[in-house]
KOLVEXKE-560583 format. One line per 3 residues: their letters; for each residue z, x, y of C-alpha. Coordinates in steps of 0.1 Angstrom, whole numbers. Example, Ala and Ser with C-alpha at 12.3 -4.5 7.8 and 13.67 -1.06 7.14 Angstrom:
2
AS) 78,123,-45 | 71,137,-11;
//
This chain:
786
XXX) 1,2,0 | -10,14,32 | 6,15,66;
XXX) -5,-17,82 | 2,-37,49 | 37,-24,47;
XXX) 43,-32,83 | 23,-70,78 | 48,-74,45;
XXX) 80,-66,72 | 67,-86,103 | 65,-115,71;
XXX) 101,-107,60 | 116,-107,93 | 99,-142,104;
XXX) 109,-156,71 | 146,-146,75 | 146,-158,112;
XXX) 132,-191,102 | 161,-190,74 | 186,-182,102;
XXX) 174,-208,125 | 169,-238,93 | 210,-225,90;
XXX) 220,-224,126 | 203,-261,131 | 217,-275,98;
XXX) 253,-263,108 | 245,-278,143 | 237,-311,131;
XXX) 271,-315,107 | 290,-303,137 | 272,-330,157;
XXX) 277,-357,130 | 312,-349,122 | 336,-377,129;
XXX) 357,-366,161 | 394,-381,160 | 393,-408,186;
XXX) 421,-426,209 | 419,-461,215 | 438,-481,238;
XXX) 445,-519,231 | 466,-547,247 | 468,-579,221;
XXX) 473,-585,187 | 435,-588,181 | 426,-559,193;
XXX) 449,-536,175 | 438,-552,142 | 401,-545,148;
XXX) 414,-509,158 | 436,-506,124 | 403,-518,105;
XXX) 379,-491,120 | 406,-463,123 | 400,-431,104;
XXX) 415,-400,101 | 432,-383,130 | 425,-416,148;
XXX) 454,-426,178 | 456,-460,184 | 477,-467,219;
XXX) 497,-498,224 | 494,-507,261 | 528,-510,278;
XXX) 546,-546,280 | 558,-571,259 | 542,-578,225;
XXX) 554,-613,216 | 549,-629,182 | 528,-597,169;
XXX) 528,-594,134 | 515,-558,127 | 499,-549,90;
XXX) 491,-512,93 | 471,-506,64 | 449,-473,65;
XXX) 441,-441,50 | 449,-410,68 | 456,-375,59;
XXX) 481,-351,57 | 465,-328,85 | 452,-358,102;
XXX) 476,-387,101 | 465,-420,116 | 492,-428,146;
XXX) 502,-459,164 | 519,-454,194 | 532,-470,226;
XXX) 517,-460,256 | 550,-445,271 | 574,-443,245;
XXX) 597,-470,250 | 574,-492,268 | 559,-514,244;
XXX) 589,-541,233 | 584,-559,205 | 597,-595,205;
XXX) 597,-632,191 | 589,-634,155 | 572,-598,149;
XXX) 573,-573,120 | 556,-541,112 | 546,-534,78;
XXX) 525,-506,64 | 504,-500,35 | 480,-469,27;
XXX) 486,-429,32 | 495,-407,64 | 502,-433,89;
XXX) 529,-428,117 | 543,-451,141 | 559,-443,174;
XXX) 578,-452,206 | 579,-492,199 | 612,-511,207;
XXX) 620,-541,187 | 642,-564,207 | 646,-601,217;
XXX) 635,-616,181 | 637,-616,148 | 614,-610,118;
XXX) 591,-640,101 | 591,-620,69 | 623,-601,50;
XXX) 619,-570,69 | 614,-561,103 | 596,-526,92;
XXX) 585,-527,54 | 568,-498,41 | 548,-520,19;
XXX) 523,-552,29 | 525,-565,-7 | 533,-553,-43;
XXX) 501,-540,-46 | 498,-528,-11 | 522,-495,-5;
XXX) 526,-468,18 | 529,-432,11 | 539,-405,32;
XXX) 540,-428,64 | 564,-423,94 | 585,-445,118;
XXX) 597,-423,146 | 613,-427,180 | 616,-461,178;
XXX) 641,-484,186 | 656,-517,172 | 685,-537,184;
XXX) 698,-568,181 | 666,-584,163 | 688,-610,144;
XXX) 678,-640,123 | 689,-671,140 | 714,-676,110;
XXX) 739,-650,96 | 734,-662,61 | 700,-657,62;
XXX) 694,-623,43 | 667,-595,56 | 663,-556,63;
XXX) 656,-540,94 | 637,-512,75 | 626,-512,41;
XXX) 614,-487,20 | 592,-486,-9 | 564,-462,-25;
XXX) 570,-427,-15 | 579,-399,7 | 582,-424,36;
XXX) 604,-411,69 | 623,-426,91 | 636,-404,121;
XXX) 645,-401,151 | 649,-438,158 | 681,-458,172;
XXX) 691,-485,152 | 721,-509,163 | 732,-544,168;
XXX) 725,-562,130 | 753,-594,126 | 732,-613,99;
XXX) 734,-609,61 | 716,-577,46 | 720,-537,51;
XXX) 703,-524,81 | 682,-501,57 | 673,-504,21;
XXX) 656,-479,-1 | 637,-498,-29 | 636,-486,-63;
XXX) 615,-515,-83 | 584,-504,-99 | 571,-471,-109;
XXX) 553,-460,-78 | 585,-463,-59 | 610,-439,-81;
XXX) 611,-401,-74 | 604,-412,-41 | 617,-382,-18;
XXX) 621,-405,10 | 638,-391,44 | 661,-409,67;
XXX) 669,-381,92 | 677,-377,127 | 688,-410,136;
XXX) 713,-427,153 | 727,-459,136 | 746,-472,167;
XXX) 772,-500,161 | 769,-526,139 | 795,-551,143;
XXX) 817,-563,116 | 799,-594,96 | 832,-611,80;
XXX) 819,-608,44 | 800,-583,18 | 762,-576,21;
XXX) 762,-556,55 | 759,-519,47 | 740,-497,73;
XXX) 723,-479,43 | 716,-493,6 | 696,-469,-15;
XXX) 689,-490,-49 | 704,-519,-62 | 728,-523,-94;
XXX) 697,-534,-115 | 676,-500,-105 | 707,-480,-102;
XXX) 700,-456,-135 | 661,-449,-117 | 661,-413,-100;
XXX) 657,-415,-60 | 659,-384,-46 | 662,-400,-13;
XXX) 676,-377,16 | 698,-393,45 | 706,-359,66;
XXX) 717,-351,103 | 721,-388,112 | 748,-400,135;
XXX) 763,-431,121 | 786,-446,150 | 808,-476,146;
XXX) 791,-489,119 | 819,-514,109 | 797,-541,91;
XXX) 816,-538,62 | 837,-514,39 | 805,-494,26;
XXX) 782,-477,55 | 762,-461,29 | 759,-476,-9;
XXX) 739,-450,-30 | 729,-470,-58 | 707,-446,-79;
XXX) 705,-415,-90 | 700,-377,-72 | 702,-390,-33;
XXX) 715,-366,-7 | 737,-367,18 | 739,-335,46;
XXX) 748,-329,77 | 757,-365,88 | 786,-368,116;
XXX) 804,-407,108 | 824,-414,137 | 849,-442,142;
XXX) 832,-464,117 | 849,-487,98 | 839,-481,61;
XXX) 830,-447,38 | 803,-433,24 | 799,-447,-13;
XXX) 787,-438,-44 | 787,-474,-57 | 760,-468,-85;
XXX) 738,-441,-100 | 747,-406,-102 | 743,-368,-99;
XXX) 748,-373,-56 | 752,-343,-31 | 776,-350,-3;
XXX) 775,-317,16 | 785,-308,51 | 792,-340,65;
XXX) 819,-351,93 | 842,-382,92 | 855,-385,129;
XXX) 883,-407,135 | 891,-406,173 | 918,-439,171;
XXX) 948,-454,157 | 920,-474,135 | 931,-478,99;
XXX) 896,-489,86 | 878,-458,96 | 870,-443,59;
XXX) 855,-413,43 | 837,-408,9 | 845,-435,-21;
XXX) 834,-420,-53 | 823,-441,-83 | 798,-429,-116;
XXX) 791,-395,-126 | 783,-362,-116 | 790,-365,-80;
XXX) 792,-331,-60 | 812,-334,-28 | 815,-303,-7;
XXX) 819,-285,28 | 827,-318,45 | 853,-322,71;
XXX) 873,-352,78 | 892,-357,109 | 925,-383,113;
XXX) 908,-407,86 | 940,-436,83 | 923,-459,60;
XXX) 939,-468,26 | 927,-472,-7 | 891,-481,-8;
XXX) 887,-464,30 | 908,-433,23 | 894,-400,31;
XXX) 885,-397,-3 | 884,-426,-27 | 880,-421,-65;
XXX) 878,-453,-82 | 890,-468,-117 | 863,-481,-136;
XXX) 858,-509,-162 | 855,-498,-198 | 817,-506,-210;
XXX) 810,-520,-177 | 783,-546,-168 | 753,-525,-143;
XXX) 766,-546,-113 | 801,-535,-117 | 820,-502,-118;
XXX) 815,-471,-139 | 844,-446,-147 | 842,-417,-126;
XXX) 833,-387,-150 | 822,-349,-143 | 826,-347,-105;
XXX) 834,-319,-81 | 852,-322,-49 | 855,-286,-33;
XXX) 857,-269,1 | 862,-298,21 | 886,-296,48;
XXX) 914,-325,56 | 929,-323,92 | 956,-353,101;
XXX) 946,-376,77 | 970,-398,56 | 972,-396,19;
XXX) 935,-382,18 | 929,-382,-21 | 936,-417,-36;
XXX) 931,-418,-71 | 927,-450,-94 | 916,-467,-62;
XXX) 906,-505,-72 | 929,-508,-106 | 939,-545,-108;
XXX) 954,-547,-141 | 982,-567,-124 | 953,-590,-120;
XXX) 945,-599,-159 | 959,-633,-156 | 932,-644,-135;
XXX) 901,-621,-139 | 880,-619,-170 | 886,-591,-194;
XXX) 854,-577,-181 | 866,-573,-143 | 895,-553,-149;
XXX) 895,-517,-138 | 913,-498,-162 | 890,-464,-168;
XXX) 906,-435,-148 | 888,-408,-135 | 881,-381,-162;
XXX) 866,-347,-163 | 868,-341,-122 | 881,-312,-107;
XXX) 893,-310,-72 | 893,-273,-59 | 891,-252,-31;
XXX) 899,-277,-3 | 925,-277,25 | 948,-302,36;
XXX) 968,-299,70 | 990,-323,83 | 1009,-324,119;
XXX) 1034,-344,100 | 1041,-342,67 | 1030,-367,41;
XXX) 1049,-375,12 | 1019,-385,-10 | 989,-364,1;
XXX) 977,-373,-36 | 985,-412,-41 | 980,-422,-74;
XXX) 972,-458,-79 | 967,-448,-116 | 977,-418,-129;
XXX) 952,-386,-118 | 958,-369,-153 | 923,-364,-161;
XXX) 920,-347,-125 | 920,-308,-126 | 934,-296,-93;
XXX) 925,-259,-85 | 932,-236,-54 | 940,-262,-29;
XXX) 959,-251,-2 | 979,-278,25 | 1003,-273,55;
XXX) 1026,-302,47 | 1052,-292,71 | 1079,-287,49;
XXX) 1078,-322,32 | 1080,-320,-6 | 1046,-336,-24;
XXX) 1035,-336,-62 | 1018,-303,-67 | 997,-309,-98;
XXX) 1009,-279,-118 | 1002,-254,-90 | 969,-268,-81;
XXX) 979,-276,-44 | 995,-247,-28 | 1017,-242,3;
XXX) 1009,-223,31 | 1016,-218,70 | 985,-228,83;
XXX) 975,-229,117 | 950,-249,134 | 921,-238,160;
XXX) 908,-260,181 | 870,-262,182 | 870,-296,200;
XXX) 892,-328,203 | 879,-338,168 | 868,-306,156;
XXX) 899,-284,144 | 896,-257,116 | 929,-245,98;
XXX) 931,-206,94 | 959,-186,78 | 946,-191,40;
XXX) 969,-162,21 | 948,-138,5 | 967,-144,-25;
XXX) 947,-178,-26 | 915,-172,-49 | 887,-198,-45;
XXX) 885,-212,-80 | 851,-201,-93 | 844,-234,-118;
XXX) 809,-243,-138 | 780,-239,-111 | 803,-229,-84;
XXX) 780,-205,-75 | 758,-228,-65 | 781,-239,-35;
XXX) 765,-208,-12 | 772,-220,19 | 799,-234,44;
XXX) 797,-262,68 | 786,-244,95 | 757,-228,74;
XXX) 778,-193,70 | 770,-177,35 | 798,-178,5;
XXX) 781,-147,-9 | 810,-123,5 | 850,-127,20;
XXX) 844,-165,5 | 877,-186,10 | 886,-216,3;
XXX) 879,-250,27 | 848,-264,45 | 846,-233,72;
XXX) 851,-198,65 | 861,-191,99 | 875,-205,129;
XXX) 855,-186,155 | 826,-206,155 | 804,-222,185;
XXX) 813,-259,194 | 786,-278,173 | 784,-303,196;
XXX) 783,-330,170 | 788,-363,191 | 763,-352,217;
XXX) 740,-383,213 | 704,-366,229 | 706,-350,193;
XXX) 702,-380,176 | 677,-409,179 | 649,-415,197;
XXX) 642,-395,231 | 639,-420,256 | 669,-440,246;
XXX) 705,-440,251 | 734,-461,243 | 756,-448,267;
XXX) 764,-479,291 | 785,-469,325 | 813,-490,333;
XXX) 806,-516,361 | 834,-527,387 | 835,-566,374;
XXX) 828,-596,406 | 850,-621,409 | 834,-659,420;
XXX) 854,-683,437 | 850,-720,423 | 865,-749,439;
XXX) 845,-778,425 | 832,-788,391 | 796,-788,407;
XXX) 797,-753,413 | 816,-741,382 | 784,-737,356;
XXX) 764,-724,384 | 787,-698,390 | 792,-690,353;
XXX) 753,-685,348 | 750,-665,380 | 777,-638,366;
XXX) 771,-610,350 | 785,-598,318 | 822,-591,324;
XXX) 827,-611,355 | 857,-632,366 | 853,-669,378;
XXX) 886,-679,401 | 893,-713,394 | 912,-731,425;
XXX) 941,-750,422 | 934,-784,416 | 915,-809,391;
XXX) 881,-808,381 | 869,-837,359 | 838,-823,337;
XXX) 815,-845,317 | 793,-819,303 | 800,-786,281;
XXX) 802,-751,298 | 779,-729,282 | 792,-693,276;
XXX) 766,-667,263 | 780,-637,280 | 812,-618,285;
XXX) 835,-638,312 | 866,-646,322 | 876,-680,340;
XXX) 913,-681,354 | 935,-701,378 | 963,-687,397;
XXX) 992,-678,378 | 1015,-699,395 | 996,-733,393;
XXX) 974,-740,369 | 940,-755,374 | 935,-785,353;
XXX) 898,-797,336 | 897,-831,323 | 869,-836,300;
XXX) 852,-868,295 | 822,-854,272 | 807,-873,246;
XXX) 825,-876,212 | 823,-838,195 | 810,-821,225;
XXX) 831,-791,235 | 847,-786,268 | 836,-750,262;
XXX) 807,-740,242 | 804,-706,227 | 770,-693,223;
XXX) 758,-660,209 | 775,-630,227 | 796,-657,248;
XXX) 832,-636,249 | 853,-662,268 | 888,-654,282;
XXX) 905,-684,296 | 938,-679,315 | 964,-704,330;
XXX) 938,-738,323 | 950,-772,310 | 924,-789,291;
XXX) 923,-823,286 | 902,-841,264 | 894,-881,254;
XXX) 905,-879,219 | 870,-876,206 | 856,-845,220;
XXX) 866,-809,214 | 881,-779,236 | 862,-752,222;
XXX) 835,-746,197 | 803,-729,185 | 766,-737,183;
XXX) 761,-758,149 | 733,-736,142 | 714,-704,157;
XXX) 746,-685,159 | 726,-652,156 | 752,-630,175;
XXX) 791,-627,178 | 813,-649,202 | 848,-642,209;
XXX) 876,-662,222 | 909,-653,241 | 934,-678,253;
XXX) 964,-673,276 | 991,-696,294 | 970,-723,285;
XXX) 974,-764,276 | 954,-781,252 | 957,-817,246;
XXX) 945,-845,235 | 912,-835,216 | 896,-844,182;
XXX) 895,-801,175 | 913,-778,196 | 888,-754,182;
XXX) 858,-755,158 | 838,-727,143 | 811,-740,122;
XXX) 792,-724,94 | 778,-690,99 | 794,-681,132;
XXX) 815,-651,134 | 839,-637,161 | 851,-603,160;
XXX) 887,-615,176 | 903,-649,187 | 933,-649,199;
XXX) 959,-678,217 | 988,-664,230 | 1014,-680,252;
XXX) 993,-718,251 | 1007,-749,240 | 988,-774,218;
XXX) 996,-807,221 | 985,-843,205 | 953,-832,189;
XXX) 937,-848,155 | 928,-810,145 | 942,-779,156;
XXX) 922,-744,150 | 892,-748,126 | 876,-718,111;
XXX) 870,-729,71 | 836,-739,71 | 823,-707,48;
XXX) 827,-724,17 | 800,-707,0 | 826,-682,-17;
XXX) 806,-653,-9 | 834,-632,8 | 822,-645,42;
XXX) 849,-659,69 | 848,-668,106 | 867,-643,124;
XXX) 880,-609,118 | 912,-608,134 | 927,-644,143;
XXX) 963,-639,160 | 986,-666,174 | 1014,-657,194;
XXX) 1042,-675,216 | 1020,-709,213 | 1036,-741,204;
XXX) 1022,-770,188 | 1030,-804,184 | 1014,-837,166;
XXX) 985,-820,155 | 977,-839,127 | 958,-818,102;
XXX) 940,-783,99 | 967,-769,124 | 956,-738,115;
XXX) 924,-735,88 | 913,-703,81 | 890,-693,49;
XXX) 876,-667,26 | 864,-677,-5 | 852,-656,-36;
XXX) 867,-628,-54 | 852,-595,-42 | 874,-567,-39;
XXX) 856,-545,-15 | 863,-570,15 | 893,-562,30;
XXX) 898,-589,57 | 902,-611,76 | 933,-607,93;
XXX) 957,-635,105 | 991,-631,124 | 1014,-660,134;
XXX) 1042,-647,152 | 1070,-666,174 | 1053,-699,173;
XXX) 1070,-732,170 | 1055,-759,149 | 1068,-797,151;
XXX) 1059,-830,139 | 1024,-817,125 | 1003,-821,95;
XXX) 1007,-854,86 | 975,-860,75 | 963,-829,58;
XXX) 952,-837,24 | 969,-807,4 | 1000,-815,24;
XXX) 1000,-773,38 | 1008,-766,72 | 990,-730,78;
XXX) 960,-728,56 | 947,-690,51 | 933,-690,16;
XXX) 918,-663,4 | 923,-642,39 | 936,-607,28;
XXX) 957,-599,55 | 984,-622,62 | 1016,-619,84;
XXX) 1038,-655,92 | 1070,-641,113 | 1096,-653,138;
XXX) 1083,-687,137 | 1102,-720,140 | 1087,-751,120;
XXX) 1104,-782,126 | 1098,-820,114 | 1064,-810,99;
XXX) 1055,-838,71 | 1042,-812,45 | 1054,-796,13;
XXX) 1044,-761,23 | 1043,-744,56 | 1022,-718,40;
XXX) 1008,-708,6 | 1008,-666,5 | 987,-643,-18;
XXX) 1014,-622,-32 | 988,-597,-47 | 973,-589,-11;
XXX) 988,-580,24 | 1005,-616,25 | 1037,-613,44;
XXX) 1064,-634,58 | 1097,-628,77 | 1120,-644,100;
XXX) 1110,-680,102 | 1132,-708,107 | 1121,-741,86;
XXX) 1139,-776,91 | 1121,-809,73 | 1089,-788,67;
XXX) 1087,-779,34 | 1086,-745,20 | 1065,-708,22;
XXX) 1054,-701,-10 | 1042,-673,-25 | 1014,-671,-54;
XXX) 1014,-643,-68 | 979,-639,-83 | 953,-667,-64;
XXX) 925,-679,-85 | 889,-674,-67 | 856,-678,-76;
XXX) 834,-652,-90 | 807,-640,-63 | 787,-624,-91;
//
């Protein structure tokens, strides 16, 4: 081949290569042009949102315009990817209010919702947020974050719903604020029905669970993981770094009912209840704080049921709860327990925890009920004590010595105590064969509620039980590999962990801190302006009645916190001529009434105080002082499904009423009752024909430890003549009753009171004349709830 031929071949090859490069370049360019670019679409109503969801592809962001979205039922069905999720978000975090009959449901994969505010409404389905649309449309790898749900309650307290309901796998609830649930049902539930929801590895992290008010009965947990019927299933749910503030719904704040769940780094603050391993096994409870900043004896810690749990590196401060609500409550089980009852505690480890100023912090045999064998079936008797359980390397510090730091409701002879240390201020205690040793511990203050004991003697060597080597860090994340000591913290010179800094939890745009505002007093001198001034007042204000007579024919509606009072030296008088069954004061949801120095007179057919008959979606409250109440069909009538955290009457006279204080309509016998605290002091009751005091809780439910009745320094005369059961004071099923320092004279009844001897029912220093007797019934037979 000559030179010219070689050059021609070279040119051909160069031209071919250039052509190939051009084709390749154009091909890549075309692909780049046709590749889907993630879009951001703004929508302003439900129809636009539904269309945007239908068209959504991985990486897309759907932006809800700010404002009120009412009666919007969002079904978020789509498929994103791990790197390119599909997101629905508020235009401005917190700027979108989801109100009315609304909900959010997920189905698909890698979906995110953020920045929404659920309020002023309720869900028309079983959930507010649901990680499935139907049985075959389930969510995986989906997230709800930076959202708020508050007071989104059903209209009826007995109607059950969940505010967040988990299904599927790998779903997350993070950085949300959730508070105010009053109706039946846990706030958050993890469901395991179906294999697609087992081994779920859900994450509930960095949330602020704000106040959940007392419900007055069972089924008011803040978090429930599984249920009795899936209790043997593996869940692997992680609950971590959450703040639980005043979660008082019931005795269980968290109810773990499945296997392999973890609870790490959570803060339980002034919450009336406990973290409970109710069913299921093999939970890890590590590095949590249980703080009580008051004298509240209902604030609890950890309650243990079932097998294989590890309770490590937790800190308990000022826990004063007893039995179910003690700092550490280890329950008795039922031999061969049914699936929905209590299994025996076995193979549990409680190690490296610190207890500061907790009352009888370790309680064993909790819930034993052998003495109630006469009224309970054999299948309900909890006689199986904890076995193969180790309590080791813990610290107890008591500012005031405790004669029973270990309280045995039943013998703790199946528990091994090793290398535990206590400063009990010289008060003797049972040391369990040297398993609890005395030491001159001192406290180092980190904050007002974190005080770390120091001064553990070098002679106290941490016990090394099986697998104790897996406890590698302390409460603050310090390594236990070297210089390991007992207690939750290896050292006291630690930085303030700021566990109560609310900015660390929940939605970043929302704060539940409310600044106190001075109340305004509104003067009222005529009946015409009374309701007008009540409506115009802000919550917390005072209505000042001028002395005189107010002739009223329509109910006064109370739907906020309000005080109505007259001058102490001369009461105002309200003469009520309203229709039969209508109350002077109609107590609506969130209606908290304080009444002082007022005379109320009815027409014999109407009521002094009453709740709504239905739709009591939130609590009410009532305090009556220095008043007179006469000539009513009912002095107080609380209807079914209404609930008050407290009702108080003091220095008040009741006269010539057909019925007195009626709180007895919760007859479903599911443990419900109408008020947590009914307090009656320094009052007089004369010629009250029936239901003088009628306060009822029905159903055998050992975990309901209310309500609370105090009747003290009162006088009862000529009352109860129409009472069918011949009992003056009716309080059947109420757990805590104290009747003291009262006078009962000429009441035509057989019994003044029938007390429940097996519970905290007490009477003392009462004077009884021609009024029957006070009877104590040791074991009260109750209807089984399950």
